C-alpha positions in Angstrom: 12.3 48.7 -42.5 14.6 46.7 -40.2 13.8 48.7 -37.3 10.2 48.0 -37.8 10.8 44.2 -37.7 12.8 44.5 -34.5 10.2 46.6 -32.7 7.2 44.3 -33.9 9.3 41.2 -32.9 10.3 42.6 -29.5 6.6 43.7 -28.8 5.6 40.2 -29.3 8.3 38.8 -27.1 7.1 41.1 -24.3 3.6 39.8 -24.9 4.3 36.1 -24.7 6.7 36.9 -21.8 4.0 38.7 -19.9 1.3 36.0 -20.8 3.8 33.3 -19.8 4.6 34.9 -16.4 0.8 35.0 -15.7 0.5 31.2 -16.6 -0.8 32.0 -20.0 0.5 30.4 -23.1 -0.2 30.8 -26.8 -2.4 28.0 -28.0 -2.3 26.1 -31.4 -4.7 28.7 -33.5 -2.3 31.5 -32.7 0.8 29.4 -33.6 -0.8 28.6 -36.9 -1.7 32.4 -37.7 1.8 33.5 -37.0 3.1 31.2 -39.8 1.3 33.3 -42.4 3.4 36.4 -41.6 6.3 34.3 -41.1 5.9 32.8 -44.7 5.1 36.3 -46.0 8.4 37.8 -44.5 10.6 35.5 -46.5 9.2 36.8 -49.8 10.3 40.3 -48.9 13.7 39.2 -49.9 12.5 38.8 -53.4 9.8 41.2 -53.4 11.0 44.2 -51.2 7.9 46.3 -51.6 5.8 43.6 -49.8 7.1 45.0 -46.3 4.2 47.5 -45.6 1.8 44.6 -45.9 3.7 42.3 -43.8 3.9 44.9 -41.0 0.2 45.5 -41.3 -0.7 41.8 -41.0 1.9 41.7 -37.9 0.4 44.7 -36.1 -3.1 43.3 -36.7 -2.2 39.9 -35.3 -0.6 41.5 -32.2 -3.7 43.7 -31.8 -6.0 40.6 -32.1 -3.9 38.4 -29.9 -3.7 41.4 -27.2 -7.6 41.7 -27.3 -8.1 37.9 -26.8 -5.7 37.8 -24.0 -7.2 40.7 -21.8 -10.3 38.6 -20.8 -8.2 35.7 -19.2 -7.6 38.4 -16.3 -11.0 37.3 -15.1 -10.3 33.6 -14.8 -8.6 34.3 -11.4 -12.3 34.3 -10.3 -12.7 30.6 -10.6 -12.6 28.6 -7.2 -12.8 25.0 -6.4 -13.9 23.0 -3.6 -13.0 19.6 -2.9 -15.4 17.0 -0.8 -13.9 13.6 0.2 -14.0 11.4 3.2 -11.1 11.5 5.9 -10.6 7.4 5.7 -10.2 5.2 2.8 -9.2 1.7 2.3 -6.1 0.5 0.5 -6.9 -0.5 -3.2 -10.8 0.2 -3.0 -12.4 3.1 -4.8 -12.9 6.2 -2.8 -15.4 8.8 -4.2 -14.4 12.4 -4.5 -16.5 15.3 -5.8 -15.0 18.5 -7.0 -17.3 21.7 -7.1 -16.1 24.3 -9.6 -17.4 27.9 -9.0 -17.4 30.5 -11.8 -17.9 33.9 -10.1 -17.2 35.8 -13.4 -19.2 37.3 -16.2 -18.1 35.2 -18.7 -18.6 31.6 -19.9 -15.4 29.5 -19.8 -14.5 26.2 -21.3 -12.5 24.5 -18.6 -10.3 21.3 -18.3 -9.9 20.2 -14.8 -7.4 18.0 -13.1 -7.3 17.3 -9.6 -3.8 17.5 -7.8 -3.7 13.8 -7.2 -0.2 12.8 -5.3 1.8 9.9 -6.2 0.5 6.4 -5.2 -3.1 7.6 -5.8 -5.0 7.0 -9.0 -8.0 9.0 -10.2 -10.7 7.4 -12.3 -11.2 9.6 -14.6 -8.2 11.9 -14.3 -9.5 14.7 -16.2 -12.6 16.6 -16.8 -13.9 19.0 -19.8 -16.8 21.2 -19.0 -18.3 24.4 -20.1 -18.8 26.6 -17.3 -21.5 29.2 -17.6 -21.3 32.7 -16.0 -21.8 32.8 -12.4 -22.6 29.2 -12.2 -21.2 25.9 -10.6 -20.6 22.7 -11.6 -20.1 19.4 -9.5 -17.7 16.7 -10.9 -17.3 13.4 -9.2 -14.6 10.7 -9.7 -13.0 8.0 -7.8 -9.3 7.6 -5.8 -7.9 4.4 -5.8 -5.2 4.4 -3.1 -2.2 2.1 -4.0 -0.3 2.8 -0.7 -1.5 3.0 2.7 -0.6 6.3 4.8 -1.7 9.9 5.3 -2.0 11.9 2.0 -2.3 15.7 1.5 -4.3 17.2 -1.5 -3.2 20.7 -1.9 -4.1 22.0 -5.3 -6.6 21.6 -8.2 -5.3 22.5 -11.6 -7.3 24.2 -14.2 -6.9 25.2 -17.9 -9.0 27.8 -19.3 -9.4 29.0 -23.1 -9.5 32.5 -24.1 -12.8 33.7 -25.8 -11.2 33.2 -29.5 -9.1 30.4 -28.5 -5.6 32.0 -29.0 -4.6 31.7 -25.5 -4.7 29.1 -22.7 -4.2 29.9 -19.2 -3.1 27.4 -16.5 -4.4 27.9 -12.9 -3.2 26.3 -9.8 -6.3 26.7 -7.3 -5.4 26.1 -3.6 -7.8 23.3 -2.4 -6.6 21.4 0.7 -7.8 18.0 1.7 -6.5 15.2 3.9 -7.2 11.5 3.4 -5.8 8.6 5.6 -5.4 5.3 3.9 -5.9 2.4 6.1 -5.2 -1.5 5.2 -8.0 -3.0 3.3 -10.1 -4.7 6.2 -11.9 -7.1 3.5 -10.4 -10.1 5.1 -11.8 -9.3 8.5 -15.3 -9.5 7.2 -14.5 -12.8 5.3 -13.2 -14.3 8.7 -16.2 -13.1 10.5 -18.6 -14.7 7.7 -16.8 -17.9 7.8 -16.3 -18.3 11.5 -20.3 -18.0 11.8 -20.5 -20.9 9.3 -17.6 -22.9 10.5 -15.8 -22.8 7.3 -12.4 -21.2 8.3 -10.6 -23.8 6.6 -11.4 -21.9 3.4 -9.0 -19.3 4.7 -6.1 -21.7 5.4 -7.0 -22.0 9.3 -7.3 -25.6 10.4 -9.0 -26.9 13.6 -6.7 -27.5 16.4 -7.1 -30.3 18.9 -7.3 -28.9 22.3 -4.9 -30.5 25.2 -7.1 -31.0 28.0 -10.6 -29.5 28.0 -12.1 -25.9 28.9 -15.1 -26.5 31.0 -16.6 -23.3 30.9 -19.8 -23.1 28.7 -19.7 -20.5 26.0 -22.8 -21.2 23.4 -24.9 -23.7 21.4 -24.0 -24.3 17.8 -24.9 -26.8 15.1 -23.0 -30.1 15.1 -20.2 -30.7 12.5 -18.6 -33.7 11.6 -15.4 -33.0 13.4 -17.2 -32.5 16.8 -16.9 -34.9 19.8 -20.4 -36.7 20.2 -20.1 -36.5 23.9 -20.7 -32.5 23.7 -24.1 -33.0 22.1 -26.5 -31.1 23.9 -29.9 -33.6 23.6 -32.4 -31.2 24.9 -31.5 -28.5 22.5 -31.4 -31.2 19.8 -35.0 -32.4 20.5 -36.3 -28.9 20.9 -34.7 -27.7 17.5 -34.9 -31.2 15.7 -31.5 -30.5 14.7 -28.0 -31.8 16.2 -26.7 -29.3 18.6 -23.4 -29.2 20.3 -21.9 -27.2 23.3 -18.9 -25.0 22.8 -16.6 -24.5 26.0 -14.7 -21.3 26.4 -11.0 -21.1 26.3 -9.0 -19.0 28.6 -9.6 -15.2 28.3 -7.9 -11.8 29.1 -4.6 -13.2 28.1 -2.1 -10.9 26.2 -0.7 -10.6 22.8 2.1 -8.1 22.0 3.3 -7.4 18.7 6.8 -6.0 17.9 6.7 -5.0 14.0 10.2 -4.5 12.9 10.2 -1.4 10.6 13.9 -1.3 9.6 16.1 -2.6 6.7 15.0 -6.1 7.1 11.6 -5.2 6.0 12.3 -3.0 2.8 12.0 -6.0 0.5 8.8 -6.8 -1.4 6.9 -9.8 -2.5 4.2 -9.5 -5.4 4.6 -5.9 -5.4 3.8 -5.4 -1.7 6.3 -4.7 1.0 7.4 -7.1 3.4 6.1 -4.8 6.2 2.7 -4.5 4.6 2.4 -8.3 4.7 3.4 -8.3 8.3 0.9 -5.5 9.3 -1.9 -7.4 7.5 -1.2 -10.7 9.4 -0.9 -8.8 12.5 -4.3 -7.0 12.2 -5.9 -10.4 11.3 -4.6 -12.1 14.2 -5.5 -9.0 16.5 -9.0 -9.4 15.4 -9.0 -13.0 16.2 -7.7 -12.6 19.4 -9.7 -9.7 20.6 -12.8 -11.9 19.4 -11.6 -14.3 21.8 -11.5 -11.8 24.5 -7.8 -11.5 24.7 -5.9 -8.4 25.0 -3.6 -7.2 22.1 -0.9 -4.5 22.0 1.5 -3.2 19.4 4.9 -1.7 19.2 6.4 -0.6 15.6 10.2 0.1 15.9 13.2 0.7 13.7 16.2 2.7 15.1 13.7 4.4 17.5 10.1 3.6 19.0 7.5 4.7 16.5 4.5 3.6 18.1 3.4 1.8 21.4 -0.2 0.6 21.8 -0.3 -1.1 25.6 -2.3 -4.4 25.3 -6.1 -4.0 26.0 -9.1 -5.6 25.1 -12.4 -4.5 23.8 -13.9 -3.4 20.4 -12.3 0.0 20.5 -8.9 -1.5 20.6 -9.0 -2.6 16.8 -9.4 1.2 16.0 -6.3 2.1 18.1 -4.1 -0.6 16.4 -5.3 0.4 12.9 -4.5 4.1 13.4 -1.1 3.2 14.8 0.0 1.1 11.9 -1.7 2.7 8.8 1.2 5.3 8.4 4.3 3.1 9.0 6.8 2.4 6.3 10.0 0.4 6.4 13.1 2.7 6.6 16.7 1.7 5.5 18.0 1.8 9.2 19.5 -0.8 11.4 16.6 -1.6 14.0 17.5 -1.2 17.7 16.2 -4.4 19.2 17.8 -3.5 22.5 15.8 -0.5 22.9 12.7 -2.1 21.6 12.9 -4.8 24.3 13.9 -2.8 27.1 10.8 -0.4 26.3 8.6 -3.6 26.4 9.9 -4.8 29.7 9.4 -1.4 31.2 5.7 -1.4 30.3 4.5 -5.0 29.9 5.0 -6.9 33.1 2.5 -9.5 33.2 3.0 -12.8 31.0 2.3 -12.1 27.3 2.6 -13.8 24.2 5.5 -11.4 22.4 5.4 -11.8 18.6 8.2 -10.4 17.0 7.9 -9.9 13.2 11.0 -9.4 11.2 13.6 -11.1 9.0 17.0 -12.7 9.0 19.6 -12.0 6.5 22.9 -11.9 8.4 24.5 -12.9 11.5 24.1 -9.5 13.0 20.4 -9.2 13.3 20.1 -13.0 14.0 22.3 -12.5 17.0 20.1 -9.6 18.3 16.9 -11.6 17.7 18.2 -14.7 19.5 19.6 -12.9 22.4 16.7 -10.8 23.2 13.9 -13.2 22.6 15.6 -15.8 24.6 16.2 -13.6 27.6 12.1 -13.2 27.7 11.7 -17.1 27.9 10.2 -18.0 31.1 8.6 -14.6 32.0 6.9 -14.1 28.8 6.1 -16.5 25.5 8.3 -15.2 22.9 7.4 -16.1 19.4 9.6 -15.2 16.3 7.8 -14.6 12.7 10.5 -14.7 10.2 9.7 -14.1 6.5 11.0 -16.3 3.6 12.7 -14.8 0.5 11.2 -16.2 -2.7 14.3 -15.7 -4.6 16.4 -18.1 -2.6 14.1 -20.9 -2.9 13.3 -20.4 -6.2 17.2 -20.4 -7.3 17.7 -24.0 -5.6 14.2 -25.3 -6.8 14.8 -24.5 -10.4 18.2 -26.0 -10.7 16.8 -29.1 -8.5 14.1 -29.6 -10.9 16.3 -29.1 -13.9 18.8 -31.8 -12.7 15.8 -34.1 -12.0 14.6 -33.7 -15.4 18.0 -34.3 -17.0 18.6 -37.6 -14.9 15.2 -39.0 -15.9 16.2 -38.5 -19.6 19.8 -39.8 -19.1 18.2 -42.9 -17.0 16.8 -44.1 -20.5 20.5 -44.7 -21.8 23.5 -46.1 -19.8 26.0 -43.7 -18.5 26.6 -41.4 -15.5 23.5 -39.2 -15.0 24.6 -37.2 -12.2 27.8 -36.1 -13.8 26.3 -35.3 -17.2 23.2 -33.5 -15.6 25.6 -30.9 -13.6 27.6 -30.6 -16.6 24.8 -29.5 -18.7 23.6 -26.7 -16.3 25.1 -23.3 -16.8 27.9 -22.3 -14.2 26.2 -19.3 -13.0 23.1 -21.1 -12.4 24.9 -23.5 -10.3 26.7 -20.8 -8.3 23.5 -18.9 -7.7 21.9 -22.2 -6.3 24.8 -23.1 -4.3 25.1 -19.7 -2.5 21.2 -19.8 -2.0 21.4 -23.4 -0.6 24.3 -22.1 1.8 22.1 -19.2 3.0 19.1 -21.3 3.5 21.3 -23.9 5.4 22.7 -21.2 7.7 19.0 -19.8 8.2 17.6 -23.3 9.2 20.4 -23.5 11.9 19.3 -20.1 13.1 15.8 -21.2 13.4 16.8 -24.6 15.1 18.8 -22.5 17.9 15.7 -20.5 18.4 13.6 -23.2 18.8 16.0 -25.3 21.0 16.0 -22.1 23.4 12.2 -22.0 23.9 11.1 -19.6 21.2 8.0 -20.4 19.1 8.5 -20.1 15.4 6.5 -19.1 12.3 8.5 -19.4 9.2 6.5 -18.7 6.1 6.5 -16.9 2.9 4.9 -13.2 3.1 1.7 -14.1 1.2 1.0 -17.1 3.3 1.8 -15.5 6.8 -1.6 -14.7 7.9 -3.0 -18.0 7.7 0.2 -19.6 9.5 0.5 -17.0 12.2 -3.2 -17.5 13.2 -2.9 -21.0 13.3 0.0 -20.7 15.4 -1.8 -18.7 17.9 -4.8 -21.2 18.1 -2.2 -23.7 18.7 -0.9 -21.9 21.6 -4.4 -21.3 22.9 -5.4 -25.1 22.5 -2.1 -26.3 24.2 -2.4 -23.9 27.1 1.1 -22.4 26.6 0.3 -19.0 27.6 
């Protein structure tokens, strides 16, 4: 009797092992049925004459499970095709369709999940369909990218149930697709719309007063309250019965060259978005504005090496070149080689250019490198340093400052020494953090003052406010004819 149990147990283990090797596993109904002979086997201790019945039940279950297992060999005839566009926008839903083809002669209940990689969200993430014999089904869902870059989708995962539901087989079906996720260009469309209606102030862009006067006529447009009345075109006003003014064309075909640091200085985050993403969004926005003004725009992404270099050019196609050069760039935990980057720039860009370096300063090492190389360009080019602020430093100082002011207001109602008492009530760790942050901010202010004194233009802004400040600074450069 003991040998019979050993043989049946070994047979069952072999079946399960072979099934698992083929991606097949016992399903819940089979597990529940196996509890019946297991429970009866306990009673053999008390009723030894029951062992033939237990052996018979075990044999029947093994035969039934084997019969239900065999049809799953045809599940390999299921194939999947994926259809999706090559280009997607960051954070925007992207339509994907899966075509599942059943080439076997059986009907299959199938659970389908696409092989979505990290940073991509599928909505919905899983499908449950019954696929008839020799038929196909098309399923649609949306992918929402949470990070830009190039993504490879290599497989689709299927789970197929056996006819009686005792087994489930998991299949990994090869299905290769590529998707390039670019930054969301929604802000470019908003800029174009607001520019046509003279409402750019809604995006944080301010009207810059021109020094001197551009005298090359560009277009006629509707009068606004800030326009000079001397620019009113009276003939057009009389013909349209509406106040119309002349727009004069600024200097064109000037060059703007972006140098975007992709090293350790840009690995931080702000509101869940990396500093490099904020920098690239601002760069693309200013590129769109500059190209619309007939200027030439170029880009260099660098860290410990030169990753991409797009020479300054104009025209509508240059925006696509900039997008393709920047969409798959990510910050790396390496020391940036400013010397190699500026040497490469000096060798390839010889005409006077607005050189915009987007980076961060957190220590004396990179501050010295930035000052050394940017000031060396003064005179030949127009250097601009775009430095990103750290919210944690300003918040640490502002929180303690606000708390002290509140305490002083409360203490002023009674006689005493408000300043000393206010400082005494603030926890020591908060004061130490605020003092350390204030010291770093003071050092940072000295670095910015030295750069500005040596002829470097500055944009010092929080990451989420960078786009508006950078575009405003460019418009100021154009208005003052600095380039």
